[in-house]
Phi, psi and omega in degrees: 000135183268146181236150180265137178274122183288346181282130180300131178272166180284148186298140182261125178256120182272122181277154184283131182291144182268005183239042180290342182279357175264128181288136182253120190262306183203169179269121177274110174269126178301145183293331175282357182273095189287328180244116177287149175298155185302328185280351170251009180281125185294337183288345184266150178297331182294323182291323180299320177298324184283330178290327181269358188293324181288326177295321184289311187260347169073047180290131181286342183264007174081209189289337179294320180285327175297317179298319181294319184291316182296323179295319176299314180297326177291322175296324177299320182290321181295320181292322185231083188285342184269003180293140184282146183294142178078009178282344176275117183248123174302149182299319181301319179290321180291330175285342180275347181288146182296145178256111182300320183295320180288328180289323180292322178296313181297321180297319179297319180295315180294327177293317179296320177296321177296323179289321177295319177296318179297320176295327178291321179291315180300310181293319181298313177292320182300312180295313183297317178295321178293319179298315181301317183295313184291328178288312185277340174289314178297315180300319183291318180291333179296328183252346182224083189275067173226081186300330184294315179295317183293317177298321176296323176294323179294322175289326177296318179296316174302320183291316183299319184293322177292320178296328180288318181298317183288324184284326177273003177060029170285337177222132181298131183286129179287154175286114184267117176236165178296316175302321175301316184288324178293323175293334179277342185299319180290307178301323176296325180290319180285331178294321176298317179294318182294318182290311180295324180292321178293320180297323176295320176299315178300325181284344183257328185228177175298152178296320183293326178289320184292331180285323178296317178291323179293341177290352178277003182305325178304325184299315181287324180297310180300319182294306180298313179299328180286328175293333181273001176111350178287147176242143180233143178293172183292332179298324179290320178292326178290327181290341184270347176301303178298336173295313176297318181292317180294312178303315180297309182299316178297320182291321184291327187255010175294125178297316186268029186300139178209129182304316182294325175295313181300311185292328178297320176296320177296316180292325174304309173310313180299313183299310182290324174299313181292330173299316183287325178288321178293319179300322178300328186271318188272343185247026181291329179274006179228049183285349176289342179277129182279175192292320183294322178292316178303310184292330174297313182296316176303318180299316178303306181298320179296329177293320174299329176290313191278318193296317178298325178288328175300320176300318183285323186288313193217016184296329184285350182251002186292320186292316177293322183289329178293318182289326177291325178296319181294320182294319176293315183288319185099327175231132181291332178297326181288321177291323176298315182297324176296316180292321185289320179295322177298319179288321184287316185287339173297311177293316182298316180293327174290319175301317181291330174294321178289322177292325176294319180296329182283337187267330192238167176292154175306321181296308179303321179294319181295321182289318176296324181294325181292313177300325179299321175299318181297319178292312184297314184296310178301321179295312182290329177293327178282321179291312181267000174054042181288134177290130184237117179284157180296319176297324178295314178297325177291319176297319175302315180297320181295319181295320179291321176302315179298322177295325177290323175293327179292316179300324179290314184295318181293323177300319180292326180290321179292324178292319177291323176291328174294323177294322177298322183286326174293000000 
């Protein structure tokens, strides 16, 4: 009778047979071997496992390879008797198990691609709507040079658009209270000044020149904010120098230069900067109102500000100007289409800018806004074929580069201020 030695034995290395080319059919047991080893005895459970081992695992060499594998497995049990049954997992089974790390990496990559696609769509719609507005706004002003009426219609189109969204519950309607309306009066007034001044500038000079001058808005933002107590690092002040230099060079070399067009663009910068500054102070208690609803309410109040003044300034000339515009265009429907598109896309591109600001960081928004001016300037130059001098192009490029540097410097200032507060 055989006994097992509880002392762990040294590992046994099975040498590879040099006669593998001879087929091995079965194990020949001598007839004089009266007692079969216990691991080949059919009465033992282990022998039944060995008989079925080849069927289960499919060893190509038959029972010899099965016996070798089972003997090795028996030695592992003897070396580590406290190992839990089933703890040995074949490599094939282990490799088939899902890898949480790989799945998380794939999910992160898919999420990143989706975010990039969403960002591209947001910027694409924003740029497209801005280009369409500038083109058809300029076309309408070329034949109907009444910017006060056209600016009023654009605010009217935006107001109707928001009322439709609220009535159909496509956009949650904000809670209108007396304090909220009072808080909106200041921002709406400055928004009206900025909008009508830009329209006056568009009617007097090329669209590209107006946008180059409007790229100097950061200069006014830094100056007015400094007067109100804000402090800026040296990098921010240095970044506005190329803006001033570029705008000056572009103004001096502009072919379609007009003093009213220049002053209109500058006053527009002042109006929009004061709107942003005043909004931060007057609307602090109404942060639950999202950007789109806020802009819609400002547009409605701005319409009430602007239209009565437009009637006083140029109302007596509208009828004669309308007939002249129809005669110039040839078809009334074409003129109506230009005016309608300018009004709709004026609101849409502002709506897209607010939605983009909700989706992306302020730094990305600033960079995108800078590149938007580049796209609009190039598009309008190509459409209207405005002559551009080399020095004018150089000045425009320097001004836009300064705007980009300003956005980088202010973003670092905001991040440092946030770290100090935290």
